[in-house]
N, C-alpha and C positions, 0 to 999 in steps of 0.2 A: 384609464391609465393602463389597462391590461387587455389581453385577448387570448383566445384559445388557438393554438397553432397545430397544423398538421405537419407531421414529420415526414420528409421525403422517404419513399419506400427504400431507396438505395442505402439510407443511413444504417439500416439494420444489418445489411450484409457487407457494407464497405469497411466495417471494423476489421474484418478478416482478410480483405482482398486489397483494395487500393488505397484506403485511408485518405480520401480527398479532404479538402477543407470542409469543416462543419459549418456551412453558411447559416444553417438553421439555429445554431446554438445561441448567439447573442439575444435574439428575440425571445426564445423560450426561457432563457435565464432571467431576463428582465421581467417577463410575465410571472414566472415563479416567485421572484422576490416581492413583487407588488402584491401578489395573492397572500404571501406570508405576512406582509406588513398589515394588510387589511384584516386578516384573521387575528393578528395580534391586537390591533385596535379594538376589534369587537370584544375580544376576551377581556382586555383590560377595562373597557367601559362597563362590562357586565359584572366583573368580579373585583376589580381594584380601581374604581373611579377616582378616588382621592390620590392614589399613587400616580395615576395617569396625569392628573392635573399638575402635581408637583414636578413631574418629568416633562411637562409641556408637550405631551405626545400628540394630542389633537391639534394644537397650534402648529407644531412642526409639520404634520401631515397637510394641514391647510396651506402652509407655505409651499410645499411641494406641489400640491394640486394647482395653486395659482401659477406657479412657474411652469408647470407642464402645459397649461393652456396657452402660455406665451411661447414656450420653446420646448416642445415635447422631446426632441432629439437630445437636447442637453440634459434634461432631467433623466431620460432613459439611460444615458451614458453613466450617470452617477449611480442610479439605482440597480443597474445590472452589474456593478462592481461586486466582486466575490464577497467582500465584507458585508454587504447588505444581506446576502443570503445567510452567511455565518451568524451575523448578529440576530436577525429575525428568527431563525430556527432555534438559536440558543434561548432567546426569550420565550418562545412558544413552549419549548420543553420545560423551561423553568416554571412557567405558569401552570403547566399540566403536571408538575411534580415529578418529572422524569430526571431532572438534574437539580443540583443545589447550587445556588449562587454564592459568591464570596463577597458581594457588595450589596447595598440596599437595592431593592428592585427598581426604585426611581433612577438610580445611577445607570443601570442597564438600559432601561427604557429611554432615557434621555439621549441615547446615542443617535436616535432618529434625527435629532436636531443638528447633529454634525452633517448628516446627508443633506438636510435642508440648507445649511450654510454653504456647503460645497456647491450645491446646485445654484444658489443665489450668486455665488462668485462666478460660476460658469456662464450663467445667463447675463450677468452684469446688472442686476437690479438690487435694490435695497431690501433687506429682510432681517427679521429678528428671530431668534430661536434659543431654547434652553439646551445646554450641552453638558455632558457629564465631566466631572473631575475625578480622576483616579490617581491616587498617590501623588497628587499635586499637578498632574498633567491633564491638559485638555487636548484631546485628539480629534482632529477633523478628518473624517474618512476621505481618501483620495488626495489629501493635501499635505498634512503634516501634524505637528503638535507644538504646544507652547506650555511652559511651566508657570503656574500661578500659585503654587503652594508647596508645602513640604510633603514628605512621604506619607504623613498621616492624614493628608487632606483628601476627603472623599465627599462628594456632594454634587449639586447641580449649579452651574454658572449661567449667567446671562451672556449672550453673544449676539453680534450683529454684523451685517455687511452693508456698508454705505459708501457711495462714491469711490469704490475701488479699495476701501480700507476695511480691515477686520478689527473688531473690538471685542475684548473679553473682560468680564468683571466678575470677581469672586473673592469673598472674604475681605472686602475693602480694598482690594488691589485691582488696578486696571492696566491692561496693556492694549495698545492700539498701534497698527502699522499698516503700511501699504503692502500689497501682495505682489510687488514687481521686483523683488530682490533688493529693495532699498531700505528694508526695515533696519531700525537702529540695532546695534549689536546687543544692547541689554534687553531687547524684546524677548529673547529666548526662543524665537521661532526656529523649529527644526523641520525642514521639508522632508517628505517621503522621497526616498531615492528611486530614480528611474534609470533602468538599464536600457540603453538604446544601441542597437547594432544596425549598421547600414550596408554591410558587405555580406552577401551580394545584393540583398534587398532588406528593407527595413523590418525590424522586429523589436518591439519594445515591451518591457514588463516592469511592474512595480516590485521593488525589493522591500518587502514589508518586515520591518524589525521593530514596529511600535504598536500595532493594533492589539487590543486586549483579546480579540476573538481569533487570533492566530494560534491559540492553544487548543487546537482541536485534533491534533494529529498523533496523539499517543507518545510524543517525544517532546522534551522541553525546547522551546524556541530560543534562538540566540538573542541576547540583548542587543541594544543599539550598536550598530557597526560604526567604526571610525572611517575616515576617508580612505585609508590604505586598504581596509577590508572591502569597502565598496568597490574600489578599483579592481581588487582581485576578482570579485564576482563579475564585474564588467568584462574583464579579459577572459575569464573562463567561459562566460556566455558567448562571447564573440567567437571563441574557438569552437565551441559546440555547434553554434549556428552555421559556421562554415562547413563543418562535417556534414550536417544535415542538408544544407542547401545544395552543396555540390555533389554529394553521393546519395542522398535520400530525399529527393525533392517532394515526393508524396508525403513523407512524414513531416518535412518542414512545413508544408501547407497545412497539415492537420494541427501541428503544434502552434503555428502562427495564428490560426483562427480559434484556438481553444485556450491556450495558456496565457493568462494575463498577469500572474503574480507569482513570485517566488518567496517562500518563507524559509530563511536560514534556520537550521536546527543545530543543536549542540551534538557533536559526534558522540557515539556510544563509547563505553569504556575501552573497547577493543580498537577504537579508531576507524572502524569500518563504516562505509557509507550506508546511510539509511535514507529512505524517502517515503512519502505518503501523500495521499489525497484524502479529502473528506467530502462526503455526499452533499453537505450543506455549503460547500465552498467550491463549486465547480469552476475550474480554471486556475486553481491555486495548486502549485506543486511545492510541498515542503520537503526539504532535503538538507542533509549535512554537507559540508564542503566536499565536492567531488574530487576524485584523484586526478582526473585528466579530462580533456574535452570530449574524447570518444565515450568515456564512461558517463559523462554528463549528458551527452546526446542520447545514449541508451536509456538513461533514467527518464528523460523527457518523453521518449517514445512510450516507455512503460506507463508513466503516470497519465499521459494524455489518453491512453486507452481506458484507464480507470475513470477518468473524468467524463469521457463520452458515454461509457456504460451508465454511470450515475445520472447523467443528463437524460439519456433515453429512458431510463427506469423511472425517473420523476414524471415524465410526460406520459409514457405508456409502460405499465409494469411489465418487466421481463420475466419475473419469477415470483413465486409465492412460497417461501421457505416453509416446509412442514415443521411444526413444533417438534423438537427432539430428534429430527432426522438429520444426520450429518454424514459426510463422506470423506474419503481419503483425498487429500490434495497433495500433489507432488512437490509443492513448494513450502508447505507449512508443517509445523510440528504438532498441530492440533487438528481434530476433526472439524470440517467446515460444512456450513449449510450449502445447498446447491447454488445459491446466489454468489457466495464466495468463490466456489469452484468456477462458475462462469466468468467472474471477474479475472481469476487467475489465468484461465485459458486464453482469454482475449488479450490480456496485458502481455503475457509471455509469448504469445504468437507474434505480437509486434516486435518484441525484443529479439526473438529468434530471427525475424526477417531482417532486422538491423544488422545483426552479426553475420547473417548469410552474405550480405553485400560487403561487409567489412573484411571478409576473408581475402579480398583482393588487395588489401593494404599490407605491404611487407612488414611494417613495424609491429603489427599484432596479428598476423595471419594465423599463426598456430593457436593462439588464445581464441580468436574469433571462430576458428574451425570447431574447436571443442565446445564453445558456448552454443553455436548453432546446433550441433549434433545433440547436445544435452537438452537444450530447451525444446527442440522439436520433438524429442522423445518424451519429455515430460508432458508436453501439450497432447501428444497422442494418448498418454495414459489418462489425462483428465478428460479428453474428448470422448473416450470410450465410456467413461462414467456418465457424462452428460447424455450420451446417446441412449443409455439404458434408463435414465431417470427423467425422461421428458415430461412425466406427469406433473412435475412441479414447475415446469416452464410454461409460460403463456405462449400463445401463437407467435407473438413478437419475439419472445425469448428463444423459441425453437428456430426461428429464422436466423437469429444471430448464431446459435450453436451449430446449425446445419451448414452455415457458410464456412466453418472451420475445416470441414472435411476435405473439400476440393483443394485447399491450400496444402494440407498435409499430404494429400496424394501427389500433388505436383512436386512437393519437396522430396518425396521418396525417390525421385529420379535424379536428385542433385548428387553429384559426386562428392563423397566425403572420405577423407583418409581413414584407413582401417583402424589406426590407433584411436582416433577421435570417436569413431563409431563404437569401438569396443569399450572405451572408457565411459562413453555416454550410457551405454547399456549397464555397466557396472555401477555407475553413480546413481542411476535411477533405482537400481536394486538396493543400493546402500541406504538411500533415503526411505524406501518403502519398508525395509526390514526394521530400520531404526524406529520408524513411525509405529509399526505394529508392537514392538517391544515397549514403546512409551505409552500407547493408548489402549491396547487390548489386553484383556485378562482371559485366560482360558476358563471354560466351564469346569468348576470344581468337581462335579460328578464325573465328567469325562476324564479328568486328571486322575481321580481315585481309581477308576476302572483300568486305566492304562498302567498305573503303578502296580495294581494287583496282577495284571497280565504279565508285566515285566518280571515281577517277583516269581510268579509261577513258572514261567518259561526259562528264566535264567538261573533259578535256584538261589538267587541272592536276596538279601533282606531289604527292608525299606524303613526309613525313619518315620516316626509318627509326628506329623505337624500339619498345619492347615495347608491345603493345596490351593493353587491358583492365586498366589500373591499378586496383588494388583500393581500394575505398572502404568499408572495414569488413570484413564477413564475409558469406559466402553463406549462404543458408538451410540448405544441406546441412552447412555447417561449424558452424552455431550449435548449442550444447548446451542442454539443459533446465535450468531454474532454478526455484527456489521462487517461487510467486506473490508479488508485491511491489507496493507502491504508488509506487515511484519512477517518476515520469512523465517524458515527454520535455520538455526545456526549452522554455519558451514562446517562440515565434518573434516576431520584430519585427512581423510582419503581424498576429498575434493581439493583441499589445499595442495596436497601432494600432486594430484593429477594435473592441476593448473600450473604447476611450477615448470620452468624451462627444463627440457630434457638434457641429459649429458651422455646418454648412450647405453647404459645398462642399469640393472636393478641395484647393483652394488655401489653405483656412483650417483644415484638420484639424490636430490636434496634431502636434508635431515628429515627423519621420520622413522617410525617403527619398521624393522626389517621386513616383517610380514606384509605390511602395507606397500612397501617398495616393490616387493615381488608381485603383488597383485596388480599394481599399476603397470608393471612391466609385462604382464600377461603370463607370468610363470605361476599358474594357478596351483599346481600340485605342490610345489615347494611352499607357496603361501599357506595352503591348507595345513600342512604339517606344522608350520610355525604358529599358526593361530590355535591349533589344537594344543600345542605345548603351553601357550599362554593361558588357555582355559584350564588346563590341568593345574597350573600354578594359582590361578584365581578364577573360580567359576563365576564370579560376578563381573568379569570383564566383558561388558556389553559390546564394546568395539570389536573384541576378538570373536564373539559369537556372530556378529554381522559379517566380518571378514571371512570367517569359516563358511558361512552360508553361501556367500558369493563365489568363493574359490572352489568349493565343493561342487556347486551347480555347474560351474564352467568346466571343471576338470572332467565331470561325468556327462557334460553336454545335455543337461536336463535339469528340471526343477526337483528339489528334494524337500523334505519336511523342514530342513534348516531355513529355507526361505518361504515356504508355504505357510508354516505355522511356528515361527520361531518362539513366540510367547509360550506355546505349549511345550516345546522342547526344553526351554530353559526351566520351566516349572518342574518338569519331570526330572531333569538333571539334579535339581535341588532336593528331590524327595526319595530317590533311590540310593541305596548304600550297599557296598562302597560305590562311590561315584564312578560311573562308567566312562570310557572314552567317548567323547561327544559324537564322534563320527559313527561309532558302533551303535550308540543310542539312536542317532538319526536314521541309520539304516534299518534298525528294528522298527522305529516309528513309521517309516515309509510303508511298511507292510501292514501296519495296524491302524493307520490314520483313516478315520471315517470319511466316506465320500463327501466332497463338498467343503471339507475343513480347509480354511485358509483362503477360500475364494472371495 
């Protein structure tokens, strides 16, 4: 039922260049899922044989094997479904003690029977299988669900497909119906929703709002959608697909050959859009309701890049994250392992390319211009780190990373409005300084020496308290984590920069006056106002960040405010009377040890 596949050489470099259709992906996905199921079968037979019997695991696998001999393409279509990967990976992790289940193990394992039933329906032959009951629902992967009990009902039911009809029996209740849309209304059958777009070419995905294994994305999934909500997703997908097909045909091809399922998420408290992919469910994009078709299209570009990196990494490892070794990522508020940084660079390179083209559209040309400039600059920062840390990348991973460089060099010749270029530079600095203040703590011994030096040179006193207050975690403390798309919260400066302009700092949208001057490029006035804010509240982190950016720009060079802000803030809290932050920064520039802040 499975085989080992060679990945085309171009697949490792096309992620950054042309993004063609991933023709290799369906076969590798199917093979991966079958291997996971086979490993699961062996582990259960060795360690939990009785549970395996109760779940009908071997019997369901035997049904799939029999059907595969008769119609391999039909069985492959069922088993390469993303839910097969999500389910089998979850069960393997549960058996290995890496996750803890919330239902009996037999309920989890019996899900294979649902795939057997779906395959029997697809092939058109009779078959029997055990299927799980969760909170009263029986879910048949790729097909839909039916209720056979109340919310407290959990267990294993008997199911069959015969003569084109499905039959389920659990707890003394039986439901049976044809699968041609003529089921009796009291059967309770609820089909999975399919979103199909035919303009300008066919694109179809499943809208999964019922699978128990859609809870893999770090955000709560939406509950069952009603007909109005399903239609909303249909219309939004149609709009996004038109944007992609007419203006981004390469990305449309990549998405069309990769994305098979959407999982609606509950929006976060701020109402902002979130999206995610999971390594165990390649082809699934989980996302909160998008604001507009263009934003939806950009999200699909972003997540298809993550999906294809995950698929490549499963077949041929791209990186081997060193334990405890983490790096700065321009999109995250936490230190990231190198694999996470590679994910970010590839994903946001795709999004930058999307907005590069969208600049030609009048309805959002200014927004697109800034997004392209900002994302391209962020990828440059990440790419420089990848280039210096190639030891953790495999040969295949180095090929992926190396392919980013030519794209960035080509983009350097792209005309970009001066305002967007300037704001992109400032927003990249804004994130980097905020990240340092959050994650790095200065060496207490260095802080103590600098306090002594300041006291001796200035003749001022110093308070006695512990130096080097921790702001988060050091790079050495940070552990590795799976690549994710949870991004750093948008700063007030970025929100202001992305707001429509009205012509001057005094008339920009609501925001702190210092931020408005910074966005308008009046750095000297912004620096004065940030300094006043710090004098009023030395713990005003946003003011320290703004002061660092505006001072650097006003002096056309990098100062200790941006090179080592965590050190400067620590010093400002330890010397008394508290000095003017710009005076302290000027002094620290002359005393900062070589290499600090690099």
